[in-house]
N, C-alpha and C positions, 0 to 999 in steps of 0.2 A: 491861676484861676479859680474863682474860688471856687463854692458847694455852690454860689444862689446859681452860677453859670452857669454850670455841669449842672445840675438839675433841667435847666434852659433846656440849657444844650439836646440833653437826654428825652428830654416831655415833648421836644423838635423832634426828633426822630425816631421818638416812638409816632406819633403822631405819622408822620410822612410814611413809615413803615405797613401803616393801618394797623398796630399794636396800639391804639387809643379807636378805634372804628372798632375792634372784632370785640372786646368790653364794652362800648356803648349795644352793640345791638343784639349783645345778652342779654341788658335786660327791661329789652322792649317788649312790649305785651308782645305775643302772636294770635290774639283773639282780642275781641270789644270784651268776653265777661275778665280776659287778662288784666284789658286796660281800664275797667271802671274798678276793678281791687285796687289798683295803683293810683290812680284817678282821688278815690275813698282819703286812701290815706294821704295824697301828697295835702288834698283838702283838709282836712284833718290839721295837719301836721303843721298849715298857713295862719289858720284861727286862733286868736286869742280873745283871752275875754279880759274885756278894760277893767283895769281895779278899782275901779268907784263902783260900775253895777253890779260887779260880786259881794263889797263888800254892804252894797244893799237887798242884795239876792235879788237884782233884778236879772228875768230868764228872755226869754224873744227868743225867734225862729224868722228865720230871712232865709226865702228864699230868690236864685236866680235860673233862668233862659239864658245858658255860656253858649260863644262858637267858639272853639277850636282850628287852626290848620292842622294840618301833618303833623310837626314838626311839634307841636304841643301848644301851644303859642296860641295864646285871650286872644280874637280878634275879634270883638263885641259878645256881651253883658248888659240883659237890664234886666232888675231887681224886678221880680213878679208881686213879689211879697215881703214888706218890711215885719222888722223885727218888733217894734212900739217903741221904740228909746234910741234916739242917736247917735250916744256911744253903740253899741252893739248891731246899727246899719255903720256906718263908717269899718266898722273891725270889718261885718262882712265884706265891703266891699273890699277894701283891701289886702283881705284873705284872697279874697276870688284873685284877684292880678297878681298875687306873692305865690301863688300856688306853682308847684313845677309839674304839672302837667305832662305826663307821659308825650312821646311819639303817638301818634295813632297803627295799628299792625299795620306790614303791608297786605294781608287777609281783606281788610277793607280798603276799597278800591274808590273812595271820592274823597276831592281835596281836600271836604270840612265835614265838621260832628259836630251839632249842635244836644245837644240835654241840657237837662233840668240838673241844677244843685240845688242843695237840702242842706239850710244852717242853723243846727242847732245848741242853741246859746242857755246854759242853766246854773245856777249856784245849788251849792248843798252845803247842810250840817256837818261835820264830818269830826272824827277825835282829832283832828290838829288844825281847828276853826271851820272857817269858808273853806270850798275844794271848787276850786273852776271845771269844770267838764262844757267839755264843745264836742259835735261832732258833727263830722259832713260830709255830705255822701251823693254820689251821680246815682238820680233815681232810675233802672236798665229799661222803666217802663215809657220812661218818655223818649232816648237816647232815639237821634234821626240822621239821618244825614241829611246836610246843605247842601243844595244847590246856587 
């Protein structure tokens, strides 16, 4: 038996015995406020600044209305504010679908959640030349349950 086979067997055993489920549930947010903080981190991590827009110092702000299901999968999105640059718009759209939104907390009873997603892209002169800045956040005042 190779080490790869042993690892796969061990993973399968852990999943069947529920050990993997325990680790996953420990990371699940227990409130919408915790979910929002985890979603903010996820979208910021998924965002990237296209190198051409960064070199030219192009800034942009994009906004989406996003709906996720209980598992955190994006089931609908619409761009409500365009970034003003095709490269940034395309990057923002990719980030929405690449983000790993967390599962909705058990305390949230609806089957889906619709929220406003803000995405800020900018470049700045730094000590090492142009630096890329990006920040995404879920607007807490715009969180609503979907029906």
